[in-house]
All heavy atoms as TSV, in Angstrom:
chain	resi	resn	atom	element	x	y	z
A	1	MET	N	N	95.489	114.545	80.024
A	1	MET	CA	C	94.658	113.414	80.373
A	1	MET	C	C	95.553	112.184	80.513
A	1	MET	O	O	96.556	112.053	79.859
A	1	MET	CB	C	93.626	113.140	79.293
A	1	MET	CG	C	92.702	114.313	79.019
A	1	MET	SD	S	91.847	114.750	80.491
A	1	MET	CE	C	90.212	114.474	79.989
A	2	ALA	N	N	95.121	111.305	81.351
A	2	ALA	CA	C	95.837	110.052	81.555
A	2	ALA	C	C	94.809	108.943	81.703
A	2	ALA	O	O	93.674	109.182	82.096
A	2	ALA	CB	C	96.705	110.135	82.804
A	3	VAL	N	N	95.222	107.735	81.397
A	3	VAL	CA	C	94.338	106.591	81.579
A	3	VAL	C	C	94.427	106.169	83.028
A	3	VAL	O	O	95.513	105.883	83.543
A	3	VAL	CB	C	94.730	105.424	80.644
A	3	VAL	CG1	C	93.842	104.220	80.914
A	3	VAL	CG2	C	94.637	105.851	79.198
A	4	GLY	N	N	93.296	106.171	83.699
A	4	GLY	CA	C	93.251	105.789	85.096
A	4	GLY	C	C	93.301	104.285	85.271
A	4	GLY	O	O	93.297	103.514	84.307
A	5	SER	N	N	93.315	103.854	86.501
A	5	SER	CA	C	93.432	102.430	86.812
A	5	SER	C	C	92.258	101.607	86.290
A	5	SER	O	O	92.385	100.416	86.081
A	5	SER	CB	C	93.560	102.238	88.320
A	5	SER	OG	O	92.396	102.725	88.969
A	6	ARG	N	N	91.118	102.269	86.039
A	6	ARG	CA	C	89.951	101.539	85.545
A	6	ARG	C	C	89.741	101.729	84.052
A	6	ARG	O	O	88.714	101.372	83.509
A	6	ARG	CB	C	88.727	101.980	86.328
A	6	ARG	CG	C	88.882	101.607	87.804
A	6	ARG	CD	C	87.825	102.172	88.639
A	6	ARG	NE	N	86.536	101.634	88.251
A	6	ARG	CZ	C	85.437	101.847	88.893
A	6	ARG	NH1	N	85.445	102.587	89.972
A	6	ARG	NH2	N	84.296	101.351	88.481
A	7	GLY	N	N	90.726	102.308	83.365
A	7	GLY	CA	C	90.655	102.437	81.922
A	7	GLY	C	C	89.987	103.684	81.412
A	7	GLY	O	O	89.807	103.844	80.216
A	8	ALA	N	N	89.593	104.592	82.295
A	8	ALA	CA	C	88.925	105.815	81.879
A	8	ALA	C	C	89.927	106.963	81.819
A	8	ALA	O	O	90.882	106.995	82.591
A	8	ALA	CB	C	87.805	106.155	82.860
A	9	LEU	N	N	89.710	107.902	80.906
A	9	LEU	CA	C	90.559	109.084	80.850
A	9	LEU	C	C	90.268	109.959	82.054
A	9	LEU	O	O	89.118	110.198	82.403
A	9	LEU	CB	C	90.280	109.888	79.574
A	9	LEU	CG	C	90.921	109.386	78.301
A	9	LEU	CD1	C	90.553	110.319	77.158
A	9	LEU	CD2	C	92.424	109.289	78.414
A	10	GLU	N	N	91.326	110.417	82.688
A	10	GLU	CA	C	91.198	111.270	83.851
A	10	GLU	C	C	92.143	112.452	83.717
A	10	GLU	O	O	93.228	112.326	83.141
A	10	GLU	CB	C	91.541	110.478	85.112
A	10	GLU	CG	C	90.649	109.276	85.330
A	10	GLU	CD	C	91.117	108.379	86.462
A	10	GLU	OE1	O	92.211	108.626	87.012
A	10	GLU	OE2	O	90.398	107.435	86.780
A	11	PRO	N	N	91.776	113.613	84.274
A	11	PRO	CA	C	92.686	114.755	84.239
A	11	PRO	C	C	93.986	114.406	84.961
A	11	PRO	O	O	93.975	113.746	85.987
A	11	PRO	CB	C	91.925	115.844	84.999
A	11	PRO	CG	C	90.503	115.415	84.996
A	11	PRO	CD	C	90.512	113.920	84.932
A	12	ASP	N	N	95.103	114.839	84.411
A	12	ASP	CA	C	96.385	114.528	85.043
A	12	ASP	C	C	97.203	115.776	85.367
A	12	ASP	O	O	98.376	115.689	85.700
A	12	ASP	CB	C	97.198	113.580	84.171
A	12	ASP	CG	C	97.597	114.199	82.842
A	12	ASP	OD1	O	97.201	115.340	82.560
A	12	ASP	OD2	O	98.318	113.533	82.084
A	13	GLY	N	N	96.585	116.938	85.258
A	13	GLY	CA	C	97.270	118.161	85.615
A	13	GLY	C	C	98.198	118.724	84.555
A	13	GLY	O	O	98.906	119.689	84.793
A	14	THR	N	N	98.199	118.147	83.351
A	14	THR	CA	C	99.095	118.620	82.298
A	14	THR	C	C	98.454	119.688	81.429
A	14	THR	O	O	99.089	120.213	80.540
A	14	THR	CB	C	99.536	117.469	81.380
A	14	THR	OG1	O	98.385	116.915	80.748
A	14	THR	CG2	C	100.275	116.390	82.151
A	15	GLY	N	N	97.195	120.008	81.674
A	15	GLY	CA	C	96.521	121.019	80.888
A	15	GLY	C	C	95.930	120.492	79.591
A	15	GLY	O	O	95.525	121.254	78.738
A	16	CYS	N	N	95.865	119.201	79.435
A	16	CYS	CA	C	95.260	118.613	78.244
A	16	CYS	C	C	93.794	119.023	78.184
A	16	CYS	O	O	93.093	119.040	79.193
A	16	CYS	CB	C	95.385	117.096	78.292
A	16	CYS	SG	S	94.724	116.267	76.849
A	17	THR	N	N	93.329	119.353	77.022
A	17	THR	CA	C	91.940	119.783	76.867
A	17	THR	C	C	91.020	118.592	76.667
A	17	THR	O	O	91.450	117.439	76.687
A	17	THR	CB	C	91.814	120.722	75.654
A	17	THR	OG1	O	92.110	119.973	74.467
A	17	THR	CG2	C	92.765	121.901	75.775
A	18	SER	N	N	89.780	118.875	76.410
A	18	SER	CA	C	88.796	117.809	76.205
A	18	SER	C	C	89.009	117.079	74.881
A	18	SER	O	O	88.281	116.139	74.578
A	18	SER	CB	C	87.388	118.379	76.266
A	18	SER	OG	O	87.207	119.332	75.231
A	19	ASN	N	N	89.984	117.471	74.097
A	19	ASN	CA	C	90.273	116.749	72.851
A	19	ASN	C	C	90.574	115.285	73.122
A	19	ASN	O	O	90.322	114.425	72.280
A	19	ASN	CB	C	91.452	117.374	72.117
A	19	ASN	CG	C	91.125	118.726	71.543
A	19	ASN	OD1	O	89.953	119.044	71.328
A	19	ASN	ND2	N	92.128	119.523	71.318
A	20	GLY	N	N	91.113	114.992	74.274
A	20	GLY	CA	C	91.401	113.601	74.628
A	20	GLY	C	C	90.149	112.756	74.638
A	20	GLY	O	O	90.144	111.626	74.178
A	21	TYR	N	N	89.070	113.309	75.163
A	21	TYR	CA	C	87.805	112.576	75.180
A	21	TYR	C	C	87.298	112.340	73.762
A	21	TYR	O	O	86.800	111.256	73.436
A	21	TYR	CB	C	86.749	113.342	75.971
A	21	TYR	CG	C	87.030	113.407	77.452
A	21	TYR	CD1	C	87.343	114.617	78.053
A	21	TYR	CD2	C	86.986	112.265	78.228
A	21	TYR	CE1	C	87.597	114.676	79.416
A	21	TYR	CE2	C	87.239	112.318	79.582
A	21	TYR	CZ	C	87.548	113.525	80.175
A	21	TYR	OH	O	87.800	113.584	81.507
A	22	SER	N	N	87.412	113.336	72.903
A	22	SER	CA	C	86.958	113.193	71.512
A	22	SER	C	C	87.757	112.130	70.792
A	22	SER	O	O	87.205	111.314	70.061
A	22	SER	CB	C	87.085	114.527	70.771
A	22	SER	OG	O	86.259	115.488	71.357
A	23	PHE	N	N	89.062	112.129	70.997
A	23	PHE	CA	C	89.922	111.141	70.357
A	23	PHE	C	C	89.570	109.738	70.839
A	23	PHE	O	O	89.445	108.812	70.054
A	23	PHE	CB	C	91.389	111.452	70.658
A	23	PHE	CG	C	92.339	110.432	70.112
A	23	PHE	CD1	C	92.634	110.397	68.761
A	23	PHE	CD2	C	92.928	109.503	70.955
A	23	PHE	CE1	C	93.498	109.451	68.252
A	23	PHE	CE2	C	93.803	108.556	70.447
A	23	PHE	CZ	C	94.092	108.528	69.093
A	24	LYS	N	N	89.399	109.593	72.133
A	24	LYS	CA	C	89.071	108.284	72.696
A	24	LYS	C	C	87.743	107.780	72.146
A	24	LYS	O	O	87.611	106.609	71.805
A	24	LYS	CB	C	89.012	108.364	74.215
A	24	LYS	CG	C	88.740	107.031	74.876
A	24	LYS	CD	C	88.758	107.163	76.371
A	24	LYS	CE	C	88.487	105.834	77.030
A	24	LYS	NZ	N	88.469	105.942	78.480
A	25	GLY	N	N	86.755	108.668	72.023
A	25	GLY	CA	C	85.449	108.262	71.511
A	25	GLY	C	C	85.532	107.714	70.106
A	25	GLY	O	O	84.935	106.684	69.784
A	26	ALA	N	N	86.302	108.392	69.255
A	26	ALA	CA	C	86.457	107.923	67.874
A	26	ALA	C	C	87.162	106.581	67.831
A	26	ALA	O	O	86.763	105.680	67.082
A	26	ALA	CB	C	87.225	108.955	67.057
A	27	CYS	N	N	88.186	106.424	68.640
A	27	CYS	CA	C	88.927	105.149	68.656
A	27	CYS	C	C	88.048	103.997	69.125
A	27	CYS	O	O	88.068	102.918	68.536
A	27	CYS	CB	C	90.147	105.269	69.557
A	27	CYS	SG	S	91.455	106.278	68.879
A	28	VAL	N	N	87.284	104.229	70.164
A	28	VAL	CA	C	86.411	103.180	70.699
A	28	VAL	C	C	85.321	102.824	69.695
A	28	VAL	O	O	85.001	101.646	69.501
A	28	VAL	CB	C	85.817	103.605	72.060
A	28	VAL	CG1	C	84.722	102.660	72.510
A	28	VAL	CG2	C	86.916	103.682	73.105
A	29	ARG	N	N	84.774	103.824	69.024
A	29	ARG	CA	C	83.737	103.571	68.016
A	29	ARG	C	C	84.280	102.678	66.895
A	29	ARG	O	O	83.652	101.694	66.508
A	29	ARG	CB	C	83.233	104.900	67.457
A	29	ARG	CG	C	82.058	104.773	66.546
A	29	ARG	CD	C	81.428	106.108	66.178
A	29	ARG	NE	N	82.345	107.224	66.009
A	29	ARG	CZ	C	82.552	108.198	66.893
A	29	ARG	NH1	N	81.923	108.175	68.055
A	29	ARG	NH2	N	83.386	109.183	66.650
A	30	VAL	N	N	85.464	102.988	66.401
A	30	VAL	CA	C	86.062	102.199	65.318
A	30	VAL	C	C	86.434	100.806	65.811
A	30	VAL	O	O	86.277	99.817	65.089
A	30	VAL	CB	C	87.281	102.934	64.711
A	30	VAL	CG1	C	88.025	102.053	63.736
A	30	VAL	CG2	C	86.829	104.211	64.030
A	31	LEU	N	N	86.894	100.703	67.056
A	31	LEU	CA	C	87.214	99.387	67.608
A	31	LEU	C	C	85.961	98.514	67.673
A	31	LEU	O	O	86.006	97.322	67.387
A	31	LEU	CB	C	87.826	99.542	69.000
A	31	LEU	CG	C	88.404	98.289	69.634
A	31	LEU	CD1	C	89.525	97.692	68.787
A	31	LEU	CD2	C	88.905	98.598	71.029
A	32	GLY	N	N	84.826	99.112	68.000
A	32	GLY	CA	C	83.566	98.371	68.015
A	32	GLY	C	C	83.174	97.880	66.635
A	32	GLY	O	O	82.718	96.747	66.469
A	33	ILE	N	N	83.368	98.729	65.627
A	33	ILE	CA	C	83.073	98.328	64.240
A	33	ILE	C	C	83.975	97.173	63.827
A	33	ILE	O	O	83.520	96.191	63.250
A	33	ILE	CB	C	83.234	99.530	63.288
A	33	ILE	CG1	C	82.160	100.576	63.574
A	33	ILE	CG2	C	83.189	99.083	61.827
A	33	ILE	CD1	C	82.404	101.909	62.902
A	34	LEU	N	N	85.266	97.295	64.150
A	34	LEU	CA	C	86.215	96.230	63.813
A	34	LEU	C	C	85.832	94.921	64.498
A	34	LEU	O	O	85.817	93.863	63.884
A	34	LEU	CB	C	87.633	96.635	64.219
A	34	LEU	CG	C	88.710	95.573	64.061
A	34	LEU	CD1	C	88.872	95.163	62.599
A	34	LEU	CD2	C	90.029	96.064	64.634
A	35	SER	N	N	85.502	95.010	65.771
A	35	SER	CA	C	85.167	93.803	66.519
A	35	SER	C	C	83.964	93.087	65.913
A	35	SER	O	O	83.939	91.855	65.841
A	35	SER	CB	C	84.881	94.159	67.984
A	35	SER	OG	O	84.750	93.003	68.764
A	36	LYS	N	N	82.964	93.847	65.452
A	36	LYS	CA	C	81.777	93.234	64.850
A	36	LYS	C	C	82.106	92.521	63.543
A	36	LYS	O	O	81.434	91.568	63.162
A	36	LYS	CB	C	80.713	94.291	64.591
A	36	LYS	CG	C	80.045	94.771	65.847
A	36	LYS	CD	C	79.018	95.826	65.536
A	36	LYS	CE	C	78.380	96.349	66.805
A	36	LYS	NZ	N	77.395	97.395	66.518
A	37	GLU	N	N	83.138	92.977	62.853
A	37	GLU	CA	C	83.514	92.377	61.580
A	37	GLU	C	C	84.320	91.092	61.746
A	37	GLU	O	O	84.392	90.284	60.825
A	37	GLU	CB	C	84.338	93.374	60.747
A	37	GLU	CG	C	83.540	94.567	60.276
A	37	GLU	CD	C	82.417	94.184	59.328
A	37	GLU	OE1	O	82.626	93.318	58.460
A	37	GLU	OE2	O	81.318	94.770	59.465
A	38	LEU	N	N	84.931	90.891	62.888
A	38	LEU	CA	C	85.756	89.713	63.129
A	38	LEU	C	C	84.910	88.608	63.748
A	38	LEU	O	O	84.097	88.861	64.645
A	38	LEU	CB	C	86.928	90.069	64.045
A	38	LEU	CG	C	87.864	91.149	63.481
A	38	LEU	CD1	C	88.889	91.562	64.527
A	38	LEU	CD2	C	88.546	90.677	62.211
A	39	ALA	N	N	85.099	87.414	63.267
A	39	ALA	CA	C	84.243	86.290	63.663
A	39	ALA	C	C	84.223	86.043	65.166
A	39	ALA	O	O	83.167	85.734	65.731
A	39	ALA	CB	C	84.698	85.026	62.936
A	40	ASP	N	N	85.355	86.182	65.848
A	40	ASP	CA	C	85.388	85.853	67.273
A	40	ASP	C	C	85.138	87.053	68.184
A	40	ASP	O	O	85.193	86.943	69.400
A	40	ASP	CB	C	86.706	85.187	67.645
A	40	ASP	CG	C	87.912	86.062	67.347
A	40	ASP	OD1	O	87.763	87.076	66.633
A	40	ASP	OD2	O	89.009	85.725	67.818
A	41	ARG	N	N	84.816	88.217	67.593
A	41	ARG	CA	C	84.496	89.435	68.352
A	41	ARG	C	C	85.521	89.681	69.475
A	41	ARG	O	O	85.177	89.780	70.659
A	41	ARG	CB	C	83.105	89.368	68.966
A	41	ARG	CG	C	81.987	89.006	68.020
A	41	ARG	CD	C	81.422	90.265	67.391
A	41	ARG	NE	N	80.110	90.093	66.808
A	41	ARG	CZ	C	79.908	89.720	65.560
A	41	ARG	NH1	N	80.916	89.420	64.787
A	41	ARG	NH2	N	78.689	89.627	65.080
A	42	PRO	N	N	86.809	89.776	69.141
A	42	PRO	CA	C	87.865	89.807	70.157
A	42	PRO	C	C	87.850	91.023	71.086
A	42	PRO	O	O	88.424	90.958	72.169
A	42	PRO	CB	C	89.145	89.783	69.333
A	42	PRO	CG	C	88.758	90.394	68.024
A	42	PRO	CD	C	87.337	89.938	67.794
A	43	TYR	N	N	87.205	92.092	70.702
A	43	TYR	CA	C	87.236	93.296	71.525
A	43	TYR	C	C	85.944	93.545	72.286
A	43	TYR	O	O	85.836	94.517	73.033
A	43	TYR	CB	C	87.565	94.516	70.654
A	43	TYR	CG	C	88.860	94.345	69.912
A	43	TYR	CD1	C	88.879	94.116	68.549
A	43	TYR	CD2	C	90.063	94.368	70.593
A	43	TYR	CE1	C	90.072	93.935	67.871
A	43	TYR	CE2	C	91.265	94.188	69.927
A	43	TYR	CZ	C	91.260	93.975	68.563
A	43	TYR	OH	O	92.436	93.781	67.905
A	44	SER	N	N	84.979	92.677	72.144
A	44	SER	CA	C	83.669	92.885	72.770
A	44	SER	C	C	83.754	92.952	74.294
A	44	SER	O	O	83.156	93.840	74.906
A	44	SER	CB	C	82.695	91.794	72.351
A	44	SER	OG	O	82.404	91.934	70.981
A	45	ALA	N	N	84.473	92.057	74.913
A	45	ALA	CA	C	84.572	92.060	76.379
A	45	ALA	C	C	85.241	93.344	76.865
A	45	ALA	O	O	84.812	93.947	77.855
A	45	ALA	CB	C	85.331	90.835	76.867
A	46	HIS	N	N	86.285	93.765	76.171
A	46	HIS	CA	C	86.985	94.996	76.528
A	46	HIS	C	C	86.045	96.197	76.423
A	46	HIS	O	O	85.984	97.031	77.335
A	46	HIS	CB	C	88.206	95.183	75.619
A	46	HIS	CG	C	88.881	96.487	75.783
A	46	HIS	ND1	N	89.660	96.776	76.874
A	46	HIS	CD2	C	88.881	97.596	74.999
A	46	HIS	CE1	C	90.119	98.018	76.759
A	46	HIS	NE2	N	89.665	98.528	75.634
A	47	LEU	N	N	85.306	96.282	75.333
A	47	LEU	CA	C	84.377	97.395	75.143
A	47	LEU	C	C	83.245	97.361	76.164
A	47	LEU	O	O	82.822	98.410	76.657
A	47	LEU	CB	C	83.827	97.385	73.719
A	47	LEU	CG	C	84.878	97.672	72.631
A	47	LEU	CD1	C	84.301	97.406	71.251
A	47	LEU	CD2	C	85.402	99.086	72.739
A	48	ASP	N	N	82.786	96.176	76.521
A	48	ASP	CA	C	81.748	96.054	77.543
A	48	ASP	C	C	82.249	96.566	78.895
A	48	ASP	O	O	81.521	97.250	79.619
A	48	ASP	CB	C	81.273	94.607	77.684
A	48	ASP	CG	C	80.462	94.138	76.488
A	48	ASP	OD1	O	80.015	94.990	75.688
A	48	ASP	OD2	O	80.289	92.910	76.360
A	49	ARG	N	N	83.503	96.231	79.238
A	49	ARG	CA	C	84.079	96.723	80.501
A	49	ARG	C	C	84.192	98.242	80.486
A	49	ARG	O	O	83.901	98.900	81.485
A	49	ARG	CB	C	85.455	96.105	80.741
A	49	ARG	CG	C	85.422	94.683	81.255
A	49	ARG	CD	C	86.779	94.215	81.740
A	49	ARG	NE	N	87.828	94.365	80.756
A	49	ARG	CZ	C	88.136	93.490	79.801
A	49	ARG	NH1	N	87.444	92.375	79.701
A	49	ARG	NH2	N	89.114	93.720	78.955
A	50	ARG	N	N	84.611	98.798	79.369
A	50	ARG	CA	C	84.739	100.256	79.262
A	50	ARG	C	C	83.376	100.929	79.406
A	50	ARG	O	O	83.251	101.964	80.052
A	50	ARG	CB	C	85.373	100.631	77.934
A	50	ARG	CG	C	86.826	100.221	77.849
A	50	ARG	CD	C	87.408	100.624	76.534
A	50	ARG	NE	N	87.772	102.020	76.571
A	50	ARG	CZ	C	89.008	102.480	76.550
A	50	ARG	NH1	N	90.015	101.639	76.489
A	50	ARG	NH2	N	89.251	103.757	76.593
A	51	THR	N	N	82.361	100.338	78.808
A	51	THR	CA	C	81.017	100.889	78.907
A	51	THR	C	C	80.532	100.850	80.352
A	51	THR	O	O	79.976	101.831	80.861
A	51	THR	CB	C	80.051	100.115	77.993
A	51	THR	OG1	O	80.525	100.204	76.653
A	51	THR	CG2	C	78.642	100.653	78.080
A	52	ALA	N	N	80.736	99.728	81.018
A	52	ALA	CA	C	80.320	99.608	82.419
A	52	ALA	C	C	81.035	100.641	83.283
A	52	ALA	O	O	80.416	101.276	84.145
A	52	ALA	CB	C	80.602	98.197	82.927
A	53	THR	N	N	82.325	100.849	83.051
A	53	THR	CA	C	83.090	101.835	83.806
A	53	THR	C	C	82.544	103.238	83.572
A	53	THR	O	O	82.430	104.034	84.504
A	53	THR	CB	C	84.576	101.771	83.416
A	53	THR	OG1	O	85.085	100.478	83.723
A	53	THR	CG2	C	85.397	102.814	84.151
A	54	LEU	N	N	82.192	103.531	82.340
A	54	LEU	CA	C	81.636	104.839	82.029
A	54	LEU	C	C	80.365	105.097	82.841
A	54	LEU	O	O	80.211	106.148	83.460
A	54	LEU	CB	C	81.329	104.927	80.526
A	54	LEU	CG	C	80.590	106.173	80.080
A	54	LEU	CD1	C	81.487	107.386	80.192
A	54	LEU	CD2	C	80.094	106.000	78.663
A	55	TYR	N	N	79.468	104.126	82.846
A	55	TYR	CA	C	78.209	104.308	83.573
A	55	TYR	C	C	78.420	104.369	85.073
A	55	TYR	O	O	77.733	105.095	85.785
A	55	TYR	CB	C	77.201	103.221	83.204
A	55	TYR	CG	C	76.571	103.462	81.865
A	55	TYR	CD1	C	76.886	102.671	80.777
A	55	TYR	CD2	C	75.673	104.510	81.678
A	55	TYR	CE1	C	76.324	102.915	79.521
A	55	TYR	CE2	C	75.096	104.754	80.435
A	55	TYR	CZ	C	75.437	103.950	79.378
A	55	TYR	OH	O	74.868	104.195	78.148
A	56	GLU	N	N	79.391	103.617	85.600
A	56	GLU	CA	C	79.678	103.633	87.033
A	56	GLU	C	C	80.234	104.977	87.486
A	56	GLU	O	O	80.075	105.354	88.644
A	56	GLU	CB	C	80.686	102.543	87.383
A	56	GLU	CG	C	80.133	101.153	87.277
A	56	GLU	CD	C	81.228	100.094	87.369
A	56	GLU	OE1	O	82.390	100.440	87.654
A	56	GLU	OE2	O	80.917	98.909	87.158
A	57	ASN	N	N	80.916	105.683	86.596
A	57	ASN	CA	C	81.615	106.920	86.987
A	57	ASN	C	C	80.929	108.184	86.495
A	57	ASN	O	O	81.553	109.238	86.423
A	57	ASN	CB	C	83.054	106.869	86.461
A	57	ASN	CG	C	83.847	105.823	87.184
A	57	ASN	OD1	O	84.090	105.943	88.364
A	57	ASN	ND2	N	84.231	104.767	86.480
A	58	GLN	N	N	79.671	108.113	86.170
A	58	GLN	CA	C	78.947	109.311	85.724
A	58	GLN	C	C	78.670	110.226	86.880
A	58	GLN	O	O	78.421	109.883	87.950
A	58	GLN	CB	C	77.634	108.944	85.044
A	58	GLN	CG	C	77.825	108.408	83.694
A	58	GLN	CD	C	76.495	108.228	82.953
A	58	GLN	OE1	O	75.422	108.487	83.482
A	58	GLN	NE2	N	76.579	107.794	81.730
């Protein structure tokens, strides 16, 4: 898997399994928790963009 130009994981021909998606999901979930705990919510815009990209590419 590789990170594509829009920030989404994409197959890259290396034979990586779907574990990449599972890892990314856990990381994003924890980043959201962290962002909510910080007063200025520094990761909210980034997470919103990732969410929008996910829905656009379904």
